[in-house]
C-alpha positions as CSV (number, residue, x, y, z in Angstrom):
1,M,0.0,0.0,0.0
2,K,1.3,3.5,-0.9
3,K,2.1,5.8,2.1
4,V,1.4,9.4,2.7
5,L,2.6,11.6,5.6
6,I,0.0,14.2,6.7
7,I,1.3,17.2,8.6
8,T,-1.6,18.7,10.6
9,Y,-1.7,20.9,13.7
10,Y,-5.3,20.0,14.5
11,W,-6.0,16.3,15.4
12,P,-8.3,14.6,17.9
13,P,-8.9,15.1,20.7
14,S,-8.8,18.7,19.5
15,G,-12.2,19.7,18.2
16,G,-13.6,22.1,15.7
17,G,-13.9,22.4,11.9
18,G,-10.2,22.4,11.3
19,V,-9.9,18.8,12.6
20,Q,-12.7,17.1,10.7
21,R,-11.5,17.5,7.1
22,W,-8.4,15.3,7.6
23,V,-9.9,13.0,10.2
24,K,-12.5,12.0,7.5
25,F,-9.9,11.7,4.7
26,V,-7.8,9.5,7.0
27,K,-10.9,7.4,7.8
28,Y,-11.3,6.4,4.1
29,M,-7.9,6.5,2.6
30,R,-7.2,2.8,3.0
31,D,-10.2,2.1,0.8
32,F,-8.3,3.7,-2.1
33,G,-4.9,2.2,-1.6
34,W,-3.2,4.8,0.6
35,E,-1.9,4.2,4.2
36,P,-1.9,7.6,6.1
37,I,0.7,8.5,8.7
38,V,-0.2,11.6,10.7
39,F,2.2,14.1,12.3
40,T,0.8,16.4,14.9
41,P,1.8,18.3,18.0
42,E,1.8,16.5,21.3
43,N,0.6,19.6,23.2
44,P,-1.3,21.9,20.9
45,E,-3.3,25.0,21.9
46,R,-6.8,23.5,21.4
47,P,-9.7,25.8,20.5
48,A,-12.0,23.0,21.8
49,L,-11.8,19.4,23.1
50,D,-13.8,16.7,21.3
51,E,-13.0,13.1,22.3
52,S,-15.8,11.8,20.2
53,L,-13.6,12.3,17.1
54,L,-11.1,9.7,18.4
55,K,-13.5,7.0,17.3
56,E,-13.3,8.2,13.7
57,I,-9.6,7.2,13.5
58,P,-9.1,3.7,11.9
59,K,-7.3,1.2,14.0
60,G,-3.6,0.9,13.5
61,I,-3.0,4.4,12.1
62,T,0.5,5.7,12.9
63,V,0.3,9.0,14.7
64,L,3.6,10.7,15.2
65,K,3.9,13.6,17.8
66,N,6.4,16.0,19.1
67,R,6.2,18.9,21.5
68,V,5.6,22.4,20.3
69,W,6.5,25.6,22.2
70,E,4.0,28.4,21.6
71,P,3.9,32.0,22.9
72,Y,0.3,31.8,24.0
73,S,1.2,31.4,27.7
74,Y,2.9,34.8,27.6
75,Y,0.0,36.3,25.5
76,K,-2.5,35.1,28.1
77,K,-0.4,36.7,30.9
78,L,0.0,40.0,29.1
79,T,-3.7,40.2,28.3
80,G,-4.9,39.1,31.7
81,K,-6.3,35.8,30.6
82,K,-6.3,32.6,32.6
83,K,-3.9,29.8,31.7
84,S,-7.0,27.6,31.0
85,D,-8.6,30.1,28.7
86,Q,-8.9,29.0,25.0
87,I,-7.6,31.3,22.3
88,Q,-10.5,32.0,20.0
89,T,-10.1,32.5,16.2
90,A,-11.3,35.6,14.3
91,F,-10.8,37.7,17.5
92,L,-14.1,36.5,19.0
93,A,-14.8,38.0,22.4
94,E,-17.6,36.5,24.6
95,K,-17.4,39.3,27.1
96,K,-17.3,43.1,26.5
97,S,-14.0,44.5,27.5
98,T,-12.0,47.6,26.8
99,I,-8.9,46.8,24.8
100,N,-6.0,48.2,26.8
101,V,-2.5,49.0,25.8
102,F,-1.3,45.4,26.7
103,E,-4.0,43.9,24.4
104,N,-3.0,46.2,21.6
105,L,0.7,45.3,22.1
106,A,0.0,41.6,22.3
107,I,-2.0,41.7,19.0
108,W,0.8,43.7,17.3
109,V,3.5,41.3,18.6
110,R,1.4,38.3,17.5
111,G,1.0,39.7,14.0
112,N,4.5,41.0,13.4
113,F,6.9,38.6,15.1
114,F,5.2,35.3,14.8
115,I,5.2,34.7,11.0
116,P,3.5,32.8,9.4
117,D,1.8,32.1,12.8
118,A,2.3,31.5,16.5
119,R,3.2,27.9,15.7
120,K,6.5,29.0,14.0
121,F,8.6,27.4,16.7
122,W,7.3,24.0,15.8
123,I,8.9,24.3,12.3
124,K,12.6,23.6,13.0
125,P,12.2,20.7,15.5
126,S,9.6,19.1,13.3
127,I,11.8,19.2,10.2
128,Q,14.6,17.5,12.3
129,F,12.2,14.9,13.7
130,L,10.6,14.1,10.3
131,D,13.9,14.1,8.4
132,T,15.2,11.3,10.6
133,Y,11.8,9.4,10.6
134,L,11.4,9.6,6.8
135,Q,14.9,8.3,6.1
136,N,14.1,5.2,8.0
137,N,10.4,5.0,7.0
138,P,10.0,6.3,3.5
139,V,6.7,7.6,2.2
140,D,5.4,8.4,-1.3
141,V,3.9,11.8,-0.7
142,I,3.9,14.5,2.0
143,I,0.7,16.5,2.7
144,S,0.6,19.7,4.7
145,T,-2.8,21.2,5.6
146,G,-3.2,24.8,6.8
147,P,-3.9,27.0,8.6
148,P,-1.8,27.2,10.6
149,H,0.5,27.7,7.6
150,S,3.6,26.8,9.5
151,T,2.7,23.2,8.4
152,H,3.5,24.2,4.9
153,M,7.0,25.5,6.0
154,I,7.7,22.1,7.4
155,A,6.6,20.3,4.3
156,A,8.5,22.7,2.0
157,S,11.8,22.0,3.8
158,L,11.3,18.2,3.7
159,K,10.6,18.3,0.0
160,R,13.9,20.2,-0.6
161,K,15.9,17.8,1.6
162,L,14.3,14.5,0.6
163,N,12.8,15.2,-2.8
164,I,9.4,13.7,-1.8
165,P,6.3,15.0,-3.7
166,W,4.4,17.6,-1.7
167,L,0.7,18.4,-1.8
168,A,-0.3,21.7,0.0
169,D,-3.9,21.7,1.3
170,F,-5.5,25.1,2.1
171,R,-8.6,24.9,4.3
172,D,-8.7,28.7,4.4
173,P,-7.0,31.6,2.5
174,W,-3.7,33.0,3.8
175,T,-3.4,36.7,3.2
176,N,-7.1,37.0,2.3
177,I,-8.5,35.3,5.4
178,D,-11.3,37.5,6.9
179,Y,-9.3,38.6,10.1
180,Y,-6.0,39.3,8.3
181,H,-6.5,43.0,8.5
182,E,-6.9,42.8,12.3
183,L,-3.4,41.5,12.8
184,R,-2.0,45.0,12.7
185,L,0.8,44.1,10.4
186,S,3.7,46.4,9.5
187,K,4.5,46.7,5.9
188,W,7.5,44.4,6.4
189,A,5.4,41.7,8.0
190,D,2.7,42.0,5.4
191,R,5.3,41.6,2.6
192,K,6.7,38.5,4.4
193,H,3.3,36.9,4.6
194,H,2.7,37.5,0.9
195,R,6.2,36.2,0.1
196,L,5.8,33.0,2.0
197,E,2.3,32.4,0.6
198,K,3.7,32.8,-2.9
199,Q,6.6,30.5,-2.1
200,V,4.3,27.7,-1.0
201,L,2.0,28.1,-4.1
202,K,5.1,27.9,-6.4
203,E,7.0,25.1,-4.7
204,A,4.3,22.6,-3.9
205,D,3.8,19.9,-6.5
206,D,0.0,20.1,-6.1
207,V,-2.2,22.6,-4.3
208,I,-5.7,21.8,-3.1
209,V,-8.2,24.5,-2.2
210,I,-11.8,24.2,-0.8
211,S,-13.7,26.6,-3.0
212,P,-13.7,28.0,-6.6
213,G,-13.3,31.5,-5.2
214,M,-10.1,30.5,-3.5
215,Q,-8.9,28.9,-6.7
216,R,-9.5,32.1,-8.6
217,E,-7.7,34.1,-5.9
218,F,-4.6,31.9,-5.9
219,E,-4.5,32.0,-9.7
220,T,-3.9,35.7,-9.5
221,I,-1.0,35.2,-7.1
222,V,0.7,32.3,-8.8
223,P,-0.8,31.1,-12.2
224,R,-0.8,27.3,-12.1
225,A,-3.3,24.5,-11.9
226,Y,-5.2,24.2,-8.6
227,T,-7.7,21.5,-7.6
228,V,-10.9,22.2,-5.7
229,I,-11.8,19.5,-3.1
230,P,-14.3,21.0,-0.7
231,N,-15.3,19.9,2.7
232,G,-18.1,17.5,3.0
233,Y,-20.4,15.3,5.1
234,D,-20.1,11.7,6.3
235,D,-23.2,9.5,5.7
236,E,-22.4,7.5,8.7
237,D,-22.8,10.5,11.0
238,A,-26.4,11.0,10.0
239,K,-27.2,7.4,10.2
240,Q,-25.9,7.1,13.8
241,S,-27.7,10.1,15.2
242,G,-31.1,8.4,15.7
243,V,-33.1,11.6,15.1
244,T,-36.4,10.9,13.3
245,S,-38.3,14.1,13.7
246,Q,-38.1,17.8,14.7
247,S,-39.6,19.6,17.6
248,K,-43.3,20.4,17.2
249,N,-43.3,23.1,19.9
250,K,-40.5,25.4,18.9
251,F,-39.7,27.0,15.5
252,S,-36.0,26.6,16.1
253,I,-33.6,28.6,13.9
254,T,-30.3,26.8,14.7
255,H,-26.8,28.1,14.0
256,V,-23.9,25.8,14.5
257,G,-20.4,27.3,14.9
258,S,-18.9,30.5,16.2
259,L,-21.1,33.6,15.8
260,T,-18.4,36.2,15.4
261,K,-18.9,39.9,15.0
262,T,-18.5,39.6,11.2
263,R,-21.2,37.0,11.1
264,N,-23.7,39.0,13.1
265,P,-26.8,39.1,10.8
266,E,-28.6,42.3,11.7
267,N,-31.0,42.0,8.7
268,L,-32.2,38.6,10.2
269,W,-32.7,40.1,13.7
270,Q,-34.7,43.0,12.1
271,A,-36.9,40.6,10.2
272,L,-37.5,38.4,13.3
273,R,-38.2,41.5,15.4
274,E,-40.9,42.6,13.0
275,L,-42.4,39.1,12.9
276,V,-42.6,38.6,16.7
277,S,-44.3,42.1,16.9
278,E,-46.9,41.2,14.2
279,D,-47.7,37.6,15.0
280,A,-48.3,36.3,18.5
281,G,-48.1,32.7,17.3
282,F,-44.7,33.3,15.8
283,S,-43.5,35.0,19.0
284,K,-44.7,32.1,21.1
285,C,-42.9,29.4,19.0
286,L,-39.6,31.2,18.0
287,E,-36.3,29.9,19.3
288,I,-32.9,31.2,18.2
289,H,-30.4,28.4,19.0
290,N,-26.7,29.0,18.8
291,V,-24.4,26.0,19.2
292,G,-20.9,27.4,19.8
293,K,-19.2,30.5,20.9
294,I,-21.1,33.8,20.4
295,D,-19.5,37.3,20.3
296,F,-20.8,39.8,22.8
297,L,-21.6,42.2,19.8
298,A,-24.0,39.6,18.5
299,V,-25.7,39.4,21.9
300,E,-25.9,43.2,22.0
301,S,-27.6,43.1,18.6
302,L,-30.2,40.6,19.9
303,E,-30.8,42.9,22.9
304,K,-31.2,45.9,20.6
305,F,-33.8,44.1,18.6
306,Q,-35.5,42.8,21.8
307,L,-34.7,39.2,20.8
308,K,-32.4,38.0,23.5
309,K,-35.2,36.2,25.4
310,Y,-35.5,33.9,22.4
311,L,-31.8,33.0,22.4
312,R,-30.8,29.5,23.6
313,K,-27.1,29.2,23.9
314,T,-25.3,25.9,23.8
315,D,-21.6,25.9,24.3
316,Y,-19.3,23.7,22.2
317,L,-20.7,20.2,21.7
318,P,-18.9,17.1,20.5
319,H,-19.3,16.5,16.8
320,D,-21.7,13.5,17.2
321,Q,-24.0,15.7,19.3
322,V,-23.8,18.6,16.9
323,I,-25.2,16.3,14.2
324,V,-28.2,15.6,16.4
325,E,-28.9,19.3,17.0
326,Q,-28.7,20.0,13.3
327,Q,-31.3,17.3,12.5
328,K,-33.6,18.5,15.3
329,A,-33.7,22.1,13.9
330,S,-36.7,23.6,12.1
331,V,-34.3,25.5,9.9
332,L,-30.5,25.8,9.8
333,L,-28.8,29.2,9.7
334,L,-25.7,29.5,7.7
335,L,-23.8,32.8,8.2
336,V,-21.0,33.9,5.9
337,N,-18.6,36.6,7.2
338,D,-19.5,40.1,6.0
339,T,-15.9,40.8,4.9
340,P,-14.2,41.7,1.6
341,N,-13.5,38.0,0.9
342,A,-17.1,36.9,1.5
343,K,-17.7,35.5,-2.0
344,L,-15.0,32.8,-1.6
345,I,-15.9,31.7,1.9
346,L,-17.2,28.1,1.8
347,T,-17.5,27.0,5.4
348,G,-17.3,23.3,6.2
349,K,-20.6,23.5,8.1
350,I,-22.6,24.0,4.9
351,F,-22.0,20.4,3.8
352,E,-23.1,18.8,7.1
353,Y,-26.1,21.1,7.0
354,L,-26.9,19.4,3.6
355,S,-26.8,16.0,5.1
356,S,-29.3,17.0,7.8
357,Q,-32.0,17.5,5.2
358,R,-33.3,20.6,6.9
359,P,-34.0,23.9,5.1
360,I,-31.1,26.3,5.1
361,I,-31.3,30.0,5.5
362,C,-28.0,31.5,4.2
363,I,-26.9,35.1,4.8
364,A,-24.2,35.6,2.2
365,P,-23.4,37.2,-1.1
366,E,-25.9,36.0,-3.6
367,D,-23.2,35.4,-6.2
368,G,-20.7,33.7,-3.8
369,D,-19.5,30.2,-3.5
370,A,-21.8,29.4,-0.5
371,A,-24.8,30.6,-2.5
372,S,-23.8,28.4,-5.5
373,V,-23.8,25.3,-3.3
374,I,-27.2,26.1,-1.7
375,N,-28.8,26.9,-5.0
376,S,-27.4,24.0,-7.0
377,T,-28.5,21.5,-4.4
378,N,-32.0,23.1,-3.8
379,S,-31.3,23.0,-0.1
380,G,-32.5,26.4,1.0
381,K,-32.6,30.1,0.3
382,V,-29.8,32.7,0.1
383,F,-30.2,36.4,1.2
384,G,-27.8,39.3,0.9
385,F,-26.4,41.0,4.0
386,Q,-28.8,43.9,3.7
387,E,-31.9,42.0,2.5
388,V,-34.9,42.2,5.0
389,D,-38.2,42.1,3.3
390,S,-37.8,38.9,1.2
391,L,-36.1,37.2,4.2
392,K,-39.0,38.1,6.4
393,R,-41.5,36.6,3.9
394,Y,-39.4,33.4,3.7
395,L,-39.3,33.1,7.5
396,F,-43.1,33.5,7.7
397,E,-43.8,31.1,4.9
398,S,-41.4,28.6,6.6
399,F,-43.3,29.1,9.9
400,Q,-46.6,28.4,8.2
401,L,-45.2,25.1,6.8
402,F,-43.8,24.3,10.3
403,K,-47.2,24.7,11.9
404,H,-48.7,22.1,9.5
405,N,-45.7,19.8,9.8
406,K,-44.8,20.4,6.1
407,L,-41.5,22.1,6.5
408,H,-39.2,19.9,4.5
409,V,-36.5,20.1,1.9
410,T,-35.6,17.8,-1.0
411,S,-32.0,18.4,-1.8
412,I,-30.4,17.2,-5.0
413,G,-26.9,16.3,-6.1
414,V,-25.4,16.3,-2.6
415,E,-23.7,12.9,-3.0
416,K,-20.6,14.6,-4.6
417,Y,-19.9,16.1,-1.2
418,E,-20.0,12.8,0.7
419,R,-16.7,12.3,2.5
420,K,-15.9,8.9,0.9
421,N,-16.3,10.3,-2.5
422,L,-14.1,13.3,-1.7
423,T,-11.5,11.0,-0.3
424,Y,-11.5,9.2,-3.7
425,S,-10.8,12.6,-5.3
426,M,-8.0,13.3,-2.9
427,C,-6.4,9.9,-3.5
428,S,-6.7,10.4,-7.2
429,Q,-4.6,13.5,-6.9
430,L,-2.0,11.6,-4.8
431,N,-1.8,8.9,-7.6
432,K,-1.1,11.6,-10.2
433,L,1.8,12.9,-8.1
434,I,3.6,9.6,-8.1
435,E,2.8,8.5,-11.7
């Protein structure tokens, strides 16, 4: 069987969207003639803990680990955080606080001295560790998946040293990620990020991206062939959930994932505010269910529109329980960041929403990648960031169907996003690299 080394920072029992893509690829790779070997930190800074994902890893998979030193312990001290506090992505803040001089300094240091990211100190020891390992345990291909993009730096060095084909997998953009402008980069640091990004795109033997928009963006940086392999859903997850029906008492609008300040859908809150004011039945049944972290600015918006009493907050849940909550929802809410790169954002959550067979309300650019998936699969409705009237009508129509137990969706063509089919596509790319 052919062997592939996968360099990933996120691996179970770490939780979150960054873990699931490669856990699922590893789960099915043996079916297509590839034996995966995973390299990951022994002591990562975890955004969440999800031990349920451990059962997804096939028996006998080799998982290599080494320790990583990260500056986050000093970052926490400088900003007054507890040692146990988790570092949230996209600058999400659950509590309102005044950003003091130390917070500003910490963000500036983080952005300008830790390039490509705060995991940069993992690069050199990992290269040394893997160089020795690979000389005694050869593989056919190396894969790096980012962010964090320090994984690509490790793979690039190993390719130069050992001449092993290298596939770089981008789960998110690099210099065009939605919070890049918040890193407070100097011109020098910004140039270095762009230089390293361009270096990876040039040197990798193959580059995988998750959306057509990201493919088009990278083509402007380095013209070459890119392959789109999106995230997906696993049929087995839905089958194991045991959910057969939705709640008949609550019209539950469920959002799964971090509700950050750039995902705060004020047009939705306005539409809901008008509906609860005009229809007592709607007001009695409405529930806004957020599964995951929620920024204080989103909570303030709910208070402004007098909707906070309808909010049900559920903190991070293990992946298997998230699937259950999705299937119990009346409608699923998909929020795309209202940022300049919004059109190319294709969050992994969209595909698990598809597998839940619940109607999706998507707040996003109507000509973006997320809208394309929703529309082509007939799985819901997309509304722009400023749209209120048509969103309000759709919500009311959905509520009427809910009352008569007729709120259903018949999606089409979702099979191409099934994890096993996507793993076949990934392994096909690996085969091309060694032909």
